Every structure is written in structure tokens, then in C-alpha cells.
TIKE-365455 format. One record per residue (C-alpha): z, x, y; residue number from 1; residue in one letter. Coordinates in nm, 4 decimals, decimal comma. Each point is the difference from the previous one (the first is absolute). Layout:
! residues N
R:Z:X:Y:NUM:A .
...
! end
This chain:
! residues 145
R:0,0045:0,0039:-0,0163:1:M .
R:-0,0745:0,1643:0,3435:2:P .
R:0,2362:0,0738:0,2644:3:I .
R:-0,0288:-0,2347:0,3150:4:P .
R:-0,1800:0,1937:0,2932:5:E .
R:0,2534:-0,1671:0,2073:6:N .
R:0,2838:0,0400:-0,2006:7:R .
R:0,2103:0,3903:0,1105:8:P .
R:0,2120:0,1480:-0,2309:9:A .
R:0,3705:-0,0522:0,0224:10:T .
R:0,1490:0,3174:0,0196:11:H .
R:0,3879:0,1210:0,0805:12:A .
R:0,1514:0,3484:0,0720:13:H .
R:0,3528:0,0576:-0,1738:14:W .
R:0,2139:0,3128:0,0672:15:S .
R:0,3086:0,0448:-0,2343:16:F .
R:0,2383:0,3240:0,0244:17:R .
R:0,0310:0,1250:-0,3666:18:L .
R:0,2484:0,2929:-0,1061:19:E .
R:-0,1435:0,3243:-0,1310:20:S .
R:-0,1246:0,0982:-0,3351:21:R .
R:0,0106:-0,3587:-0,1320:22:F .
R:0,0489:-0,2697:0,2820:23:G .
R:-0,1652:-0,3529:-0,1317:24:H .
R:-0,0336:-0,3205:0,1210:25:R .
R:-0,1756:-0,3379:-0,1677:26:N .
R:-0,2161:-0,1199:0,2521:27:I .
R:-0,1204:-0,3159:-0,2160:28:T .
R:0,1453:-0,2575:0,2419:29:P .
R:-0,1508:0,1472:0,2909:30:E .
R:-0,3392:-0,0251:-0,1423:31:L .
R:0,0684:-0,3409:-0,1848:32:K .
R:0,0587:-0,1342:0,3771:33:K .
R:-0,3093:0,2117:0,1183:34:L .
R:-0,2052:-0,2233:-0,2444:35:V .
R:0,1849:-0,3218:0,0604:36:T .
R:-0,1018:0,0437:0,3750:37:E .
R:-0,3735:0,1551:-0,0644:38:S .
R:-0,0404:-0,3234:-0,2016:39:R .
R:-0,2830:0,1535:-0,2138:40:V .
R:-0,0489:-0,2153:-0,2878:41:R .
R:-0,1786:0,2771:-0,1992:42:D .
R:-0,0483:0,3535:0,1225:43:G .
R:0,2404:0,3700:-0,0299:44:L .
R:0,2345:0,1270:0,1492:45:A .
R:-0,0107:0,3922:0,1459:46:V .
R:0,3077:0,2528:-0,0085:47:V .
R:-0,0241:0,2996:0,1450:48:W .
R:0,2814:0,2448:0,0742:49:L .
R:-0,0594:0,2803:0,2739:50:A .
R:0,1035:0,3054:-0,0824:51:G .
R:-0,0256:0,2780:-0,3344:52:T .
R:0,3342:0,0109:-0,0891:53:T .
R:0,0953:-0,3420:-0,0756:54:G .
R:-0,2148:-0,2622:-0,2007:55:A .
R:0,0227:-0,3423:-0,0790:56:V .
R:-0,0515:-0,2174:-0,3674:57:T .
R:0,0719:-0,2304:-0,2408:58:T .
R:0,3151:-0,0446:-0,2281:59:M .
R:0,3144:-0,2033:-0,0847:60:E .
R:0,2242:0,0693:0,3262:61:Y .
R:0,3159:0,0625:-0,2225:62:E .
R:0,2404:0,2728:-0,0364:63:S .
R:-0,0844:0,1129:-0,3753:64:G .
R:-0,3743:0,0061:0,1071:65:A .
R:0,0776:0,1623:0,2987:66:L .
R:0,2312:0,2788:-0,1479:67:D .
R:-0,3131:0,0236:-0,3375:68:D .
R:-0,2136:0,1141:0,2995:69:L .
R:0,1830:0,2504:0,1501:70:R .
R:0,0616:0,1315:-0,3105:71:R .
R:-0,3818:0,0024:-0,0486:72:A .
R:-0,1174:0,1307:0,3180:73:L .
R:0,2715:0,3044:-0,0357:74:E .
R:-0,1744:0,0750:-0,3185:75:T .
R:-0,3481:0,0306:0,1351:76:L .
R:0,0970:0,1071:0,3707:77:A .
R:0,3459:0,1414:0,0110:78:P .
R:0,1917:0,0531:0,3076:79:V .
R:0,0190:0,3627:0,0706:80:G .
R:-0,2961:0,1503:-0,2401:81:A .
R:-0,2761:0,2601:0,1155:82:A .
R:-0,1841:-0,1425:0,2451:83:Y .
R:-0,3198:0,1639:0,1547:84:E .
R:0,0446:-0,3084:0,2752:85:H .
R:0,3589:0,1106:0,1053:86:D .
R:-0,0768:0,4063:-0,0647:87:R .
R:-0,3258:-0,0386:0,2272:88:R .
R:0,1729:-0,2684:0,2871:89:Q .
R:0,3183:0,1244:-0,0358:90:G .
R:0,1278:-0,3230:-0,1268:91:D .
R:0,2202:-0,1778:-0,2000:92:D .
R:-0,2051:-0,2786:-0,1099:93:N .
R:-0,2387:0,1058:-0,2240:94:G .
R:0,1153:-0,2373:-0,2971:95:F .
R:-0,0348:-0,2856:0,2549:96:S .
R:-0,3559:0,0251:0,0401:97:H .
R:-0,0535:0,0109:-0,3555:98:V .
R:0,1755:-0,2938:-0,0774:99:R .
R:-0,1868:-0,1841:0,2749:100:S .
R:-0,3053:0,0907:-0,1223:101:A .
R:0,1047:-0,1086:-0,3900:102:L .
R:0,1079:-0,3675:0,1352:103:L .
R:-0,2502:-0,0389:0,2752:104:K .
R:0,0440:-0,1456:0,4181:105:T .
R:-0,1904:-0,2796:-0,0488:106:D .
R:-0,1018:-0,3624:-0,2652:107:M .
R:-0,1779:-0,2925:-0,0138:108:S .
R:0,1503:-0,3091:-0,0809:109:I .
R:-0,2008:-0,3070:-0,1111:110:P .
R:0,0986:-0,3730:0,1521:111:V .
R:-0,0847:-0,2626:-0,1521:112:L .
R:0,0916:-0,3522:0,0598:113:G .
R:0,1678:0,1243:0,3370:114:G .
R:0,2750:0,2437:-0,2422:115:E .
R:0,0089:0,3302:-0,0381:116:L .
R:-0,0750:0,0883:-0,3741:117:Q .
R:0,2448:0,2063:-0,1174:118:L .
R:0,1989:-0,0479:-0,3463:119:G .
R:0,3374:-0,1315:-0,0582:120:T .
R:0,1767:0,2909:0,0725:121:W .
R:-0,3001:0,1965:0,2082:122:Q .
R:0,1388:0,0613:0,3634:123:Q .
R:-0,1778:0,2367:0,2592:124:V .
R:0,2607:0,2691:0,0855:125:V .
R:-0,0444:0,3094:0,2402:126:V .
R:0,0963:0,2965:-0,0460:127:F .
R:0,1267:0,3644:0,2056:128:N .
R:0,0130:0,3217:-0,2012:129:F .
R:0,0219:0,1851:0,2534:130:D .
R:0,2557:0,3070:0,0444:131:S .
R:0,1792:-0,2197:0,3363:132:K .
R:-0,0051:-0,3669:0,0703:133:P .
R:-0,2704:-0,1203:0,1855:134:R .
R:-0,1370:-0,3013:0,1633:135:E .
R:-0,2912:-0,1527:-0,2623:136:R .
R:-0,2651:-0,1841:0,1997:137:A .
R:-0,1629:-0,2718:-0,1625:138:V .
R:-0,3606:-0,1970:0,0508:139:V .
R:-0,0397:-0,3030:-0,2025:140:A .
R:-0,3297:-0,2103:0,0153:141:M .
R:-0,1004:-0,2893:-0,1378:142:V .
R:-0,3924:-0,1521:-0,0318:143:V .
R:-0,1060:-0,2513:-0,1873:144:G .
R:-0,1108:-0,3643:0,0161:145:A .
! end
């Protein structure tokens, strides 16, 4: 179904202060509200996180799943390991760049019948992996008809 030319995308900018190394926030309520306000019945919700040391993903947002993800990321990209980024930049956050690249900074979620097509326990979660607390900027957009 083509998008009507006179229907602009609905978008929002959110900013969240997140703790260092594994700060997180569930943005599903904000995203659902944006979809409702957009009045889009069928389309896409797109989420973009600005930066190279954070990520946006879907997961079951509960303490056990968060602990499991933290352990998995520590195995794949441990804090304190030798990273070329740290050596070349005189920095201490090489691990956070790797974690961001693994999880990604964007996603698209189908909207059908005016609702995000998320699974029962699936939430949209923003992470800060940087070695310092950060203000994380998120842009979300809903397009469709």
C-alpha cells in the first residue's frame, strides 16, 4: 500500500541519561505512544540511537535476561582487554565500541493494525556501554498509512 503523499512521518526525539558500561532503559512505552499518536495502521516504526558506544535491541526486559546479556557481552568484548581503539586514541572504551557494533544502533519494527508487532515479552531497550555515564539521544519515526 503506498504512503499518501500528504501524510508526513511522525517522529520523536528522546534523550535519556544512562549509567556507564551497561546502563539501560526500556523505551517500549514511548514507542507505543508514538505509534498511537501517528494514527498509522500499517507501516514501520524505525528507531535510531546516535553514537558508537550504545545500542538499541529487543529483549525480554527483566533482571535475569539483563544479567545474561551482560555476561555474554563481557565474554565477547571484556572490559579491560587490549583494544586497538584504546591504544590509538588513548581511550578506555574500546569494549563499548565493539559491544555497540555487535548489537547495533537501529531497528525497524512492523506496525500492523495500529500496533507494534512485538512478541509477548519483547521490549525495545536502549543501552549505554561507554565507560562514562552518557546522555543517549534516540530518534524514532513511524511511517505508513
